[in-house]
Structures are given as C-alpha cells and as structure tokens.
All heavy atoms as a GROMACS GRO file, in nm:
protein
  530
    1MET      N    1  -5.147  -0.977   1.405
    1MET     CA    2  -5.109  -0.863   1.483
    1MET      C    3  -4.985  -0.802   1.419
    1MET      O    4  -4.891  -0.871   1.383
    1MET     CB    5  -5.080  -0.904   1.627
    1MET     CG    6  -5.025  -0.789   1.709
    1MET     SD    7  -5.025  -0.814   1.888
    1MET     CE    8  -4.890  -0.920   1.913
    2PHE      N    9  -4.986  -0.670   1.406
    2PHE     CA   10  -4.871  -0.596   1.352
    2PHE      C   11  -4.799  -0.525   1.465
    2PHE      O   12  -4.861  -0.454   1.544
    2PHE     CB   13  -4.917  -0.494   1.248
    2PHE     CG   14  -4.806  -0.405   1.201
    2PHE    CD1   15  -4.713  -0.452   1.110
    2PHE    CD2   16  -4.794  -0.276   1.249
    2PHE    CE1   17  -4.610  -0.372   1.067
    2PHE    CE2   18  -4.691  -0.194   1.207
    2PHE     CZ   19  -4.599  -0.243   1.114
    3VAL      N   20  -4.671  -0.548   1.475
    3VAL     CA   21  -4.590  -0.478   1.573
    3VAL      C   22  -4.479  -0.409   1.496
    3VAL      O   23  -4.405  -0.472   1.422
    3VAL     CB   24  -4.529  -0.575   1.677
    3VAL    CG1   25  -4.439  -0.499   1.773
    3VAL    CG2   26  -4.639  -0.648   1.750
    4GLY      N   27  -4.470  -0.279   1.510
    4GLY     CA   28  -4.367  -0.203   1.439
    4GLY      C   29  -4.328  -0.081   1.518
    4GLY      O   30  -4.388  -0.050   1.620
    5GLY      N   31  -4.231  -0.016   1.469
    5GLY     CA   32  -4.188   0.105   1.536
    5GLY      C   33  -4.112   0.194   1.441
    5GLY      O   34  -4.063   0.150   1.339
    6ALA      N   35  -4.106   0.318   1.475
    6ALA     CA   36  -4.032   0.415   1.394
    6ALA      C   37  -3.975   0.520   1.488
    6ALA      O   38  -4.041   0.561   1.583
    6ALA     CB   39  -4.123   0.480   1.291
    7VAL      N   40  -3.855   0.559   1.461
    7VAL     CA   41  -3.796   0.667   1.539
    7VAL      C   42  -3.861   0.796   1.496
    7VAL      O   43  -3.867   0.827   1.378
    7VAL     CB   44  -3.643   0.674   1.516
    7VAL    CG1   45  -3.583   0.791   1.590
    7VAL    CG2   46  -3.578   0.544   1.557
    8SER      N   47  -3.913   0.869   1.590
    8SER     CA   48  -3.980   0.994   1.554
    8SER      C   49  -3.899   1.113   1.602
    8SER      O   50  -3.828   1.106   1.701
    8SER     CB   51  -4.120   0.999   1.617
    8SER     OG   52  -4.109   0.996   1.757
    9SER      N   53  -3.911   1.220   1.527
    9SER     CA   54  -3.842   1.342   1.569
    9SER      C   55  -3.926   1.410   1.675
    9SER      O   56  -4.047   1.411   1.668
    9SER     CB   57  -3.821   1.434   1.449
    9SER     OG   58  -3.943   1.464   1.387
   10ARG      N   59  -3.863   1.466   1.774
   10ARG     CA   60  -3.936   1.532   1.881
   10ARG      C   61  -3.913   1.681   1.883
   10ARG      O   62  -3.993   1.755   1.933
   10ARG     CB   63  -3.897   1.472   2.016
   10ARG     CG   64  -3.939   1.329   2.025
   10ARG     CD   65  -3.917   1.280   2.164
   10ARG     NE   66  -3.965   1.143   2.169
   10ARG     CZ   67  -4.052   1.100   2.255
   10ARG    NH1   68  -4.099   1.180   2.345
   10ARG    NH2   69  -4.091   0.976   2.255
   11VAL      N   70  -3.799   1.724   1.831
   11VAL     CA   71  -3.764   1.866   1.833
   11VAL      C   72  -3.718   1.904   1.694
   11VAL      O   73  -3.635   1.836   1.634
   11VAL     CB   74  -3.650   1.893   1.934
   11VAL    CG1   75  -3.610   2.038   1.933
   11VAL    CG2   76  -3.690   1.849   2.073
   12TRP      N   77  -3.771   2.013   1.643
   12TRP     CA   78  -3.726   2.059   1.512
   12TRP      C   79  -3.606   2.148   1.535
   12TRP      O   80  -3.616   2.257   1.589
   12TRP     CB   81  -3.838   2.133   1.441
   12TRP     CG   82  -3.807   2.159   1.297
   12TRP    CD1   83  -3.717   2.093   1.219
   12TRP    CD2   84  -3.867   2.256   1.214
   12TRP    NE1   85  -3.717   2.142   1.092
   12TRP    CE2   86  -3.810   2.243   1.086
   12TRP    CE3   87  -3.964   2.353   1.233
   12TRP    CZ2   88  -3.846   2.323   0.979
   12TRP    CZ3   89  -4.000   2.431   1.127
   12TRP    CH2   90  -3.942   2.417   1.001
   13LEU      N   91  -3.489   2.102   1.495
   13LEU     CA   92  -3.365   2.173   1.523
   13LEU      C   93  -3.323   2.268   1.413
   13LEU      O   94  -3.234   2.349   1.432
   13LEU     CB   95  -3.252   2.071   1.547
   13LEU     CG   96  -3.272   1.977   1.664
   13LEU    CD1   97  -3.155   1.881   1.674
   13LEU    CD2   98  -3.288   2.054   1.793
   14ARG      N   99  -3.385   2.258   1.296
   14ARG     CA  100  -3.342   2.337   1.182
   14ARG      C  101  -3.420   2.468   1.175
   14ARG      O  102  -3.539   2.472   1.200
   14ARG     CB  103  -3.366   2.256   1.054
   14ARG     CG  104  -3.322   2.326   0.930
   14ARG     CD  105  -3.332   2.237   0.812
   14ARG     NE  106  -3.471   2.199   0.786
   14ARG     CZ  107  -3.512   2.143   0.675
   14ARG    NH1  108  -3.426   2.116   0.580
   14ARG    NH2  109  -3.637   2.111   0.658
   15GLY      N  110  -3.349   2.576   1.140
   15GLY     CA  111  -3.415   2.704   1.123
   15GLY      C  112  -3.318   2.816   1.096
   15GLY      O  113  -3.197   2.799   1.099
   16VAL      N  114  -3.373   2.934   1.069
   16VAL     CA  115  -3.289   3.049   1.037
   16VAL      C  116  -3.255   3.133   1.159
   16VAL      O  117  -3.164   3.213   1.155
   16VAL     CB  118  -3.356   3.139   0.930
   16VAL    CG1  119  -3.367   3.064   0.798
   16VAL    CG2  120  -3.493   3.186   0.975
   17ASP      N  121  -3.326   3.114   1.269
   17ASP     CA  122  -3.303   3.193   1.390
   17ASP      C  123  -3.192   3.131   1.475
   17ASP      O  124  -3.207   3.022   1.529
   17ASP     CB  125  -3.433   3.201   1.470
   17ASP     CG  126  -3.423   3.294   1.590
   17ASP    OD1  127  -3.312   3.343   1.621
   17ASP    OD2  128  -3.527   3.318   1.652
   18ASP      N  129  -3.079   3.201   1.486
   18ASP     CA  130  -2.965   3.150   1.562
   18ASP      C  131  -2.999   3.121   1.708
   18ASP      O  132  -2.942   3.032   1.768
   18ASP     CB  133  -2.850   3.251   1.558
   18ASP     CG  134  -2.786   3.261   1.422
   18ASP    OD1  135  -2.822   3.183   1.333
   18ASP    OD2  136  -2.698   3.348   1.405
   19ARG      N  137  -3.090   3.196   1.765
   19ARG     CA  138  -3.123   3.180   1.907
   19ARG      C  139  -3.201   3.053   1.936
   19ARG      O  140  -3.196   3.000   2.046
   19ARG     CB  141  -3.201   3.301   1.957
   19ARG     CG  142  -3.123   3.430   1.952
   19ARG     CD  143  -3.210   3.549   1.984
   19ARG     NE  144  -3.318   3.556   1.883
   19ARG     CZ  145  -3.438   3.606   1.903
   19ARG    NH1  146  -3.468   3.658   2.019
   19ARG    NH2  147  -3.527   3.609   1.807
   20HIS      N  148  -3.276   3.005   1.837
   20HIS     CA  149  -3.366   2.892   1.861
   20HIS      C  150  -3.336   2.769   1.777
   20HIS      O  151  -3.402   2.666   1.796
   20HIS     CB  152  -3.511   2.934   1.836
   20HIS     CG  153  -3.556   3.048   1.922
   20HIS    ND1  154  -3.575   3.035   2.057
   20HIS    CD2  155  -3.581   3.177   1.892
   20HIS    CE1  156  -3.612   3.152   2.107
   20HIS    NE2  157  -3.615   3.240   2.009
   21SER      N  158  -3.241   2.779   1.686
   21SER     CA  159  -3.215   2.669   1.595
   21SER      C  160  -3.065   2.637   1.589
   21SER      O  161  -2.989   2.711   1.527
   21SER     CB  162  -3.263   2.706   1.454
   21SER     OG  163  -3.398   2.742   1.456
   22PRO      N  164  -3.024   2.529   1.651
   22PRO     CA  165  -2.881   2.495   1.647
   22PRO      C  166  -2.833   2.446   1.511
   22PRO      O  167  -2.714   2.440   1.486
   22PRO     CB  168  -2.869   2.384   1.752
   22PRO     CG  169  -3.004   2.327   1.765
   22PRO     CD  170  -3.100   2.438   1.734
   23VAL      N  171  -2.927   2.414   1.422
   23VAL     CA  172  -2.891   2.366   1.289
   23VAL      C  173  -2.944   2.463   1.184
   23VAL      O  174  -3.062   2.500   1.186
   23VAL     CB  175  -2.948   2.225   1.264
   23VAL    CG1  176  -2.911   2.176   1.125
   23VAL    CG2  177  -2.899   2.128   1.369
   24ARG      N  178  -2.856   2.504   1.093
   24ARG     CA  179  -2.898   2.595   0.985
   24ARG      C  180  -2.985   2.521   0.885
   24ARG      O  181  -2.986   2.397   0.882
   24ARG     CB  182  -2.774   2.650   0.914
   24ARG     CG  183  -2.691   2.738   1.003
   24ARG     CD  184  -2.576   2.806   0.935
   24ARG     NE  185  -2.538   2.753   0.804
   24ARG     CZ  186  -2.422   2.775   0.747
   24ARG    NH1  187  -2.330   2.847   0.808
   24ARG    NH2  188  -2.395   2.725   0.628
   25PRO      N  189  -3.061   2.592   0.802
   25PRO     CA  190  -3.147   2.526   0.704
   25PRO      C  191  -3.073   2.431   0.609
   25PRO      O  192  -3.131   2.337   0.558
   25PRO     CB  193  -3.209   2.642   0.628
   25PRO     CG  194  -3.211   2.754   0.726
   25PRO     CD  195  -3.084   2.737   0.805
   26ASP      N  196  -2.942   2.454   0.589
   26ASP     CA  197  -2.865   2.366   0.500
   26ASP      C  198  -2.807   2.244   0.572
   26ASP      O  199  -2.732   2.167   0.514
   26ASP     CB  200  -2.753   2.445   0.431
   26ASP     CG  201  -2.650   2.502   0.528
   26ASP    OD1  202  -2.666   2.486   0.651
   26ASP    OD2  203  -2.554   2.564   0.480
   27GLY      N  204  -2.842   2.225   0.700
   27GLY     CA  205  -2.798   2.108   0.774
   27GLY      C  206  -2.670   2.127   0.853
   27GLY      O  207  -2.629   2.037   0.926
   28GLN      N  208  -2.605   2.242   0.843
   28GLN     CA  209  -2.482   2.265   0.918
   28GLN      C  210  -2.512   2.301   1.062
   28GLN      O  211  -2.601   2.381   1.090
   28GLN     CB  212  -2.400   2.377   0.854
   28GLN     CG  213  -2.332   2.335   0.728
   28GLN     CD  214  -2.220   2.431   0.693
   28GLN    OE1  215  -2.220   2.547   0.729
   28GLN    NE2  216  -2.124   2.381   0.619
   29LEU      N  217  -2.435   2.242   1.153
   29LEU     CA  218  -2.448   2.274   1.294
   29LEU      C  219  -2.382   2.409   1.319
   29LEU      O  220  -2.266   2.430   1.283
   29LEU     CB  221  -2.379   2.165   1.378
   29LEU     CG  222  -2.392   2.175   1.528
   29LEU    CD1  223  -2.539   2.165   1.571
   29LEU    CD2  224  -2.310   2.065   1.594
   30ARG      N  225  -2.455   2.500   1.378
   30ARG     CA  226  -2.401   2.635   1.403
   30ARG      C  227  -2.282   2.628   1.498
   30ARG      O  228  -2.284   2.556   1.597
   30ARG     CB  229  -2.508   2.724   1.464
   30ARG     CG  230  -2.625   2.749   1.372
   30ARG     CD  231  -2.722   2.848   1.434
   30ARG     NE  232  -2.853   2.840   1.376
   30ARG     CZ  233  -2.888   2.891   1.259
   30ARG    NH1  234  -2.800   2.952   1.186
   30ARG    NH2  235  -3.012   2.879   1.215
   31GLY      N  236  -2.177   2.702   1.464
   31GLY     CA  237  -2.059   2.709   1.548
   31GLY      C  238  -1.963   2.593   1.534
   31GLY      O  239  -1.861   2.588   1.602
   32MET      N  240  -1.994   2.497   1.447
   32MET     CA  241  -1.907   2.380   1.426
   32MET      C  242  -1.887   2.362   1.276
   32MET      O  243  -1.969   2.299   1.210
   32MET     CB  244  -1.970   2.255   1.487
   32MET     CG  245  -1.991   2.260   1.636
   32MET     SD  246  -1.839   2.268   1.730
   32MET     CE  247  -1.770   2.110   1.698
   33GLU      N  248  -1.782   2.415   1.224
   33GLU     CA  249  -1.756   2.405   1.080
   33GLU      C  250  -1.736   2.260   1.038
   33GLU      O  251  -1.664   2.184   1.104
   33GLU     CB  252  -1.631   2.486   1.046
   33GLU     CG  253  -1.607   2.495   0.897
   33GLU     CD  254  -1.490   2.585   0.863
   33GLU    OE1  255  -1.460   2.677   0.940
   33GLU    OE2  256  -1.427   2.561   0.759
   34GLY      N  257  -1.802   2.222   0.931
   34GLY     CA  258  -1.787   2.087   0.878
   34GLY      C  259  -1.875   1.981   0.940
   34GLY      O  260  -1.868   1.865   0.902
   35VAL      N  261  -1.960   2.018   1.037
   35VAL     CA  262  -2.049   1.920   1.101
   35VAL      C  263  -2.188   1.935   1.040
   35VAL      O  264  -2.248   2.041   1.046
   35VAL     CB  265  -2.055   1.940   1.254
   35VAL    CG1  266  -2.155   1.842   1.316
   35VAL    CG2  267  -1.918   1.923   1.315
   36LEU      N  268  -2.236   1.827   0.978
   36LEU     CA  269  -2.368   1.827   0.918
   36LEU      C  270  -2.464   1.742   1.001
   36LEU      O  271  -2.425   1.639   1.055
   36LEU     CB  272  -2.363   1.768   0.776
   36LEU     CG  273  -2.281   1.845   0.674
   36LEU    CD1  274  -2.276   1.767   0.543
   36LEU    CD2  275  -2.339   1.982   0.651
   37VAL      N  276  -2.587   1.786   1.008
   37VAL     CA  277  -2.693   1.709   1.072
   37VAL      C  278  -2.788   1.667   0.961
   37VAL      O  279  -2.837   1.750   0.885
   37VAL     CB  280  -2.768   1.793   1.178
   37VAL    CG1  281  -2.883   1.715   1.236
   37VAL    CG2  282  -2.672   1.838   1.287
   38ALA      N  283  -2.810   1.538   0.949
   38ALA     CA  284  -2.894   1.488   0.841
   38ALA      C  285  -2.974   1.367   0.888
   38ALA      O  286  -2.961   1.257   0.837
   38ALA     CB  287  -2.807   1.451   0.720
   39ASP      N  288  -3.054   1.388   0.990
   39ASP     CA  289  -3.138   1.280   1.042
   39ASP      C  290  -3.280   1.330   1.068
   39ASP      O  291  -3.316   1.439   1.026
   39ASP     CB  292  -3.075   1.215   1.166
   39ASP     CG  293  -3.064   1.309   1.284
   39ASP    OD1  294  -3.115   1.422   1.277
   39ASP    OD2  295  -3.004   1.269   1.385
   40ALA      N  296  -3.358   1.254   1.138
   40ALA     CA  297  -3.500   1.285   1.157
   40ALA      C  298  -3.524   1.412   1.237
   40ALA      O  299  -3.634   1.468   1.233
   40ALA     CB  300  -3.571   1.168   1.225
   41CYS      N  301  -3.423   1.462   1.308
   41CYS     CA  302  -3.446   1.586   1.384
   41CYS      C  303  -3.466   1.706   1.293
   41CYS      O  304  -3.509   1.811   1.338
   41CYS     CB  305  -3.333   1.611   1.483
   41CYS     SG  306  -3.179   1.663   1.411
   42LEU      N  307  -3.436   1.692   1.164
   42LEU     CA  308  -3.458   1.801   1.069
   42LEU      C  309  -3.602   1.806   1.018
   42LEU      O  310  -3.642   1.902   0.954
   42LEU     CB  311  -3.363   1.789   0.950
   42LEU     CG  312  -3.214   1.800   0.984
   42LEU    CD1  313  -3.131   1.791   0.857
   42LEU    CD2  314  -3.184   1.928   1.059
   43LEU      N  315  -3.680   1.704   1.047
   43LEU     CA  316  -3.820   1.703   1.005
   43LEU      C  317  -3.899   1.800   1.093
   43LEU      O  318  -3.876   1.808   1.213
   43LEU     CB  319  -3.879   1.562   1.017
   43LEU     CG  320  -3.811   1.454   0.932
   43LEU    CD1  321  -3.872   1.319   0.964
   43LEU    CD2  322  -3.822   1.486   0.785
   44PRO      N  323  -3.994   1.872   1.034
   44PRO     CA  324  -4.068   1.971   1.112
   44PRO      C  325  -4.166   1.913   1.213
   44PRO      O  326  -4.207   1.981   1.305
   44PRO     CB  327  -4.142   2.052   1.006
   44PRO     CG  328  -4.151   1.961   0.889
   44PRO     CD  329  -4.029   1.873   0.894
   45SER      N  330  -4.202   1.788   1.196
   45SER     CA  331  -4.293   1.723   1.291
   45SER      C  332  -4.271   1.573   1.288
   45SER      O  333  -4.202   1.521   1.201
   45SER     CB  334  -4.439   1.756   1.258
   45SER     OG  335  -4.474   1.701   1.133
   46SER      N  336  -4.330   1.506   1.382
   46SER     CA  337  -4.318   1.361   1.387
   46SER      C  338  -4.406   1.298   1.279
   46SER      O  339  -4.525   1.324   1.275
   46SER     CB  340  -4.362   1.312   1.525
   46SER     OG  341  -4.346   1.174   1.534
   47PRO      N  342  -4.346   1.216   1.192
   47PRO     CA  343  -4.427   1.156   1.086
   47PRO      C  344  -4.519   1.047   1.139
   47PRO      O  345  -4.491   0.987   1.242
   47PRO     CB  346  -4.322   1.098   0.991
   47PRO     CG  347  -4.204   1.073   1.077
   47PRO     CD  348  -4.207   1.178   1.184
   48GLY      N  349  -4.625   1.022   1.069
   48GLY     CA  350  -4.719   0.919   1.110
   48GLY      C  351  -4.680   0.781   1.060
   48GLY      O  352  -4.741   0.682   1.096
   49VAL      N  353  -4.577   0.774   0.976
   49VAL     CA  354  -4.530   0.647   0.922
   49VAL      C  355  -4.380   0.639   0.942
   49VAL      O  356  -4.314   0.736   0.979
   49VAL     CB  357  -4.564   0.634   0.772
   49VAL    CG1  358  -4.714   0.634   0.750
   49VAL    CG2  359  -4.499   0.747   0.692
   50ASN      N  360  -4.323   0.523   0.913
   50ASN     CA  361  -4.180   0.505   0.925
   50ASN      C  362  -4.109   0.604   0.832
   50ASN      O  363  -4.132   0.605   0.712
   50ASN     CB  364  -4.143   0.362   0.886
   50ASN     CG  365  -3.998   0.330   0.912
   50ASN    OD1  366  -3.913   0.416   0.904
   50ASN    ND2  367  -3.971   0.205   0.942
   51PRO      N  368  -4.020   0.688   0.887
   51PRO     CA  369  -3.958   0.794   0.808
   51PRO      C  370  -3.828   0.754   0.738
   51PRO      O  371  -3.754   0.839   0.689
   51PRO     CB  372  -3.930   0.901   0.914
   51PRO     CG  373  -3.897   0.821   1.035
   51PRO     CD  374  -3.991   0.703   1.029
   52GLN      N  375  -3.797   0.624   0.729
   52GLN     CA  376  -3.668   0.580   0.678
   52GLN      C  377  -3.635   0.639   0.541
   52GLN      O  378  -3.528   0.695   0.521
   52GLN     CB  379  -3.661   0.429   0.672
   52GLN     CG  380  -3.529   0.378   0.614
   52GLN     CD  381  -3.522   0.226   0.610
   52GLN    OE1  382  -3.613   0.158   0.655
   52GLN    NE2  383  -3.414   0.174   0.556
   53ILE      N  384  -3.726   0.629   0.445
   53ILE     CA  385  -3.698   0.678   0.309
   53ILE      C  386  -3.688   0.830   0.309
   53ILE      O  387  -3.600   0.886   0.243
   53ILE     CB  388  -3.810   0.633   0.213
   53ILE    CG1  389  -3.818   0.482   0.219
   53ILE    CG2  390  -3.788   0.690   0.076
   53ILE    CD1  391  -3.787   0.402   0.101
   54THR      N  392  -3.771   0.897   0.386
   54THR     CA  393  -3.765   1.043   0.394
   54THR      C  394  -3.633   1.088   0.454
   54THR      O  395  -3.569   1.181   0.404
   54THR     CB  396  -3.882   1.096   0.479
   54THR    OG1  397  -4.005   1.052   0.421
   54THR    CG2  398  -3.879   1.247   0.488
   55VAL      N  399  -3.588   1.022   0.559
   55VAL     CA  400  -3.462   1.057   0.623
   55VAL      C  401  -3.345   1.029   0.529
   55VAL      O  402  -3.250   1.108   0.520
   55VAL     CB  403  -3.445   0.984   0.758
   55VAL    CG1  404  -3.305   1.004   0.815
   55VAL    CG2  405  -3.550   1.031   0.856
   56MET      N  406  -3.351   0.920   0.455
   56MET     CA  407  -3.245   0.890   0.358
   56MET      C  408  -3.239   0.997   0.250
   56MET      O  409  -3.130   1.042   0.212
   56MET     CB  410  -3.268   0.752   0.298
   56MET     CG  411  -3.243   0.639   0.396
   56MET     SD  412  -3.299   0.477   0.340
   56MET     CE  413  -3.199   0.451   0.197
   57ALA      N  414  -3.353   1.041   0.201
   57ALA     CA  415  -3.357   1.146   0.099
   57ALA      C  416  -3.307   1.279   0.156
   57ALA      O  417  -3.235   1.353   0.088
   57ALA     CB  418  -3.500   1.161   0.044
   58LEU      N  419  -3.345   1.308   0.278
   58LEU     CA  420  -3.299   1.430   0.344
   58LEU      C  421  -3.147   1.428   0.362
   58LEU      O  422  -3.079   1.527   0.334
   58LEU     CB  423  -3.368   1.445   0.480
   58LEU     CG  424  -3.332   1.567   0.562
   58LEU    CD1  425  -3.372   1.694   0.490
   58LEU    CD2  426  -3.402   1.559   0.696
   59ALA      N  427  -3.092   1.315   0.405
   59ALA     CA  428  -2.947   1.302   0.421
   59ALA      C  429  -2.876   1.320   0.288
   59ALA      O  430  -2.772   1.386   0.280
   59ALA     CB  431  -2.914   1.167   0.483
   60TYR      N  432  -2.931   1.263   0.184
   60TYR     CA  433  -2.873   1.279   0.050
   60TYR      C  434  -2.874   1.426   0.008
   60TYR      O  435  -2.774   1.477  -0.041
   60TYR     CB  436  -2.950   1.194  -0.051
   60TYR     CG  437  -2.896   1.206  -0.191
   60TYR    CD1  438  -2.786   1.132  -0.231
   60TYR    CD2  439  -2.955   1.293  -0.282
   60TYR    CE1  440  -2.736   1.144  -0.359
   60TYR    CE2  441  -2.905   1.306  -0.410
   60TYR     CZ  442  -2.795   1.231  -0.449
   60TYR     OH  443  -2.746   1.245  -0.575
   61ALA      N  444  -2.985   1.494   0.028
   61ALA     CA  445  -2.997   1.634  -0.012
   61ALA      C  446  -2.900   1.724   0.067
   61ALA      O  447  -2.835   1.811   0.009
   61ALA     CB  448  -3.141   1.683   0.006
   62VAL      N  449  -2.891   1.702   0.197
   62VAL     CA  450  -2.800   1.782   0.281
   62VAL      C  451  -2.655   1.759   0.236
   62VAL      O  452  -2.577   1.854   0.222
   62VAL     CB  453  -2.818   1.748   0.431
   62VAL    CG1  454  -2.704   1.802   0.514
   62VAL    CG2  455  -2.951   1.802   0.481
   63THR      N  456  -2.620   1.634   0.213
   63THR     CA  457  -2.483   1.601   0.173
   63THR      C  458  -2.451   1.657   0.035
   63THR      O  459  -2.344   1.714   0.013
   63THR     CB  460  -2.463   1.449   0.174
   63THR    OG1  461  -2.496   1.399   0.304
   63THR    CG2  462  -2.320   1.412   0.140
   64GLU      N  463  -2.542   1.640  -0.059
   64GLU     CA  464  -2.519   1.692  -0.194
   64GLU      C  465  -2.503   1.844  -0.194
   64GLU      O  466  -2.417   1.900  -0.262
   64GLU     CB  467  -2.632   1.650  -0.288
   64GLU     CG  468  -2.603   1.690  -0.431
   64GLU     CD  469  -2.692   1.619  -0.529
   64GLU    OE1  470  -2.678   1.496  -0.541
   64GLU    OE2  471  -2.773   1.687  -0.594
   65GLN      N  472  -2.584   1.911  -0.115
   65GLN     CA  473  -2.574   2.057  -0.105
   65GLN      C  474  -2.438   2.097  -0.047
   65GLN      O  475  -2.376   2.193  -0.092
   65GLN     CB  476  -2.687   2.113  -0.020
   65GLN     CG  477  -2.688   2.264  -0.012
   65GLN     CD  478  -2.805   2.316   0.068
   65GLN    OE1  479  -2.883   2.242   0.126
   65GLN    NE2  480  -2.820   2.446   0.071
   66ALA      N  481  -2.390   2.024   0.053
   66ALA     CA  482  -2.260   2.054   0.114
   66ALA      C  483  -2.147   2.032   0.013
   66ALA      O  484  -2.053   2.111   0.006
   66ALA     CB  485  -2.238   1.968   0.238
   67VAL      N  486  -2.157   1.926  -0.065
   67VAL     CA  487  -2.054   1.898  -0.165
   67VAL      C  488  -2.051   2.009  -0.270
   67VAL      O  489  -1.944   2.057  -0.309
   67VAL     CB  490  -2.077   1.760  -0.230
   67VAL    CG1  491  -1.991   1.741  -0.353
   67VAL    CG2  492  -2.051   1.649  -0.129
   68ARG      N  493  -2.167   2.050  -0.316
   68ARG     CA  494  -2.173   2.160  -0.414
   68ARG      C  495  -2.119   2.290  -0.356
   68ARG      O  496  -2.046   2.363  -0.422
   68ARG     CB  497  -2.316   2.180  -0.461
   68ARG     CG  498  -2.365   2.073  -0.553
   68ARG     CD  499  -2.504   2.104  -0.600
   68ARG     NE  500  -2.555   1.993  -0.677
   68ARG     CZ  501  -2.679   1.982  -0.717
   68ARG    NH1  502  -2.767   2.077  -0.688
   68ARG    NH2  503  -2.717   1.877  -0.787
   69ARG      N  504  -2.157   2.319  -0.233
   69ARG     CA  505  -2.113   2.442  -0.168
   69ARG      C  506  -1.961   2.445  -0.149
   69ARG      O  507  -1.897   2.546  -0.167
   69ARG     CB  508  -2.183   2.457  -0.034
   69ARG     CG  509  -2.145   2.585   0.042
   69ARG     CD  510  -2.198   2.586   0.184
   69ARG     NE  511  -2.146   2.475   0.261
   69ARG     CZ  512  -2.218   2.378   0.315
   69ARG    NH1  513  -2.349   2.380   0.305
   69ARG    NH2  514  -2.163   2.280   0.383
   70ASP      N  515  -1.906   2.332  -0.110
   70ASP     CA  516  -1.763   2.324  -0.081
   70ASP      C  517  -1.678   2.293  -0.203
   70ASP      O  518  -1.556   2.275  -0.190
   70ASP     CB  519  -1.737   2.221   0.030
   70ASP     CG  520  -1.804   2.261   0.161
   70ASP    OD1  521  -1.834   2.380   0.179
   70ASP    OD2  522  -1.828   2.171   0.244
   71GLY      N  523  -1.741   2.283  -0.319
   71GLY     CA  524  -1.667   2.261  -0.443
   71GLY      C  525  -1.614   2.120  -0.462
   71GLY      O  526  -1.514   2.100  -0.528
   72GLY      N  527  -1.686   2.022  -0.408
   72GLY     CA  528  -1.640   1.883  -0.417
   72GLY      C  529  -1.682   1.818  -0.537
   72GLY      O  530  -1.697   1.784  -0.632
   0.00000   0.00000   0.00000
C-alpha cells in the first residue's frame, strides 16, 4: 500500500490584472515592496504529482529574477 501526500495549490495568485491577482508575474506581492511569493500558489493548477521539485525551481527562478532586477 502506498500512502503519500502533496500540498496542492488551490488558487492561482499570479497574474497581470491588479484587480484579480495579488502577485505580479515576477513573484512580487502587489503593494508590498520587497515581498516575494515563491511557492505552490504560483502554479496555474493543482499538479497531479508531488510538486516539490517544481516549487523549488520556481522559487529559484523568482529569486534569481529579483536579484538581477535589484542589481544584486
């Protein structure tokens, strides 16, 4: 018997529309300078498998983009 679990995203928070998306496409939380969101809520749908590697890659990409943007 296999028993497992994965945290799934339920709401897609990322987008270009300020009215419907609290997180910008680059992972920044709107209205909060310096706050990045880099977890499963940025995925457009709930994955069918454990999203750990995908979330880690997403967090890396969001962070690297922020460092490049801010001149770090």
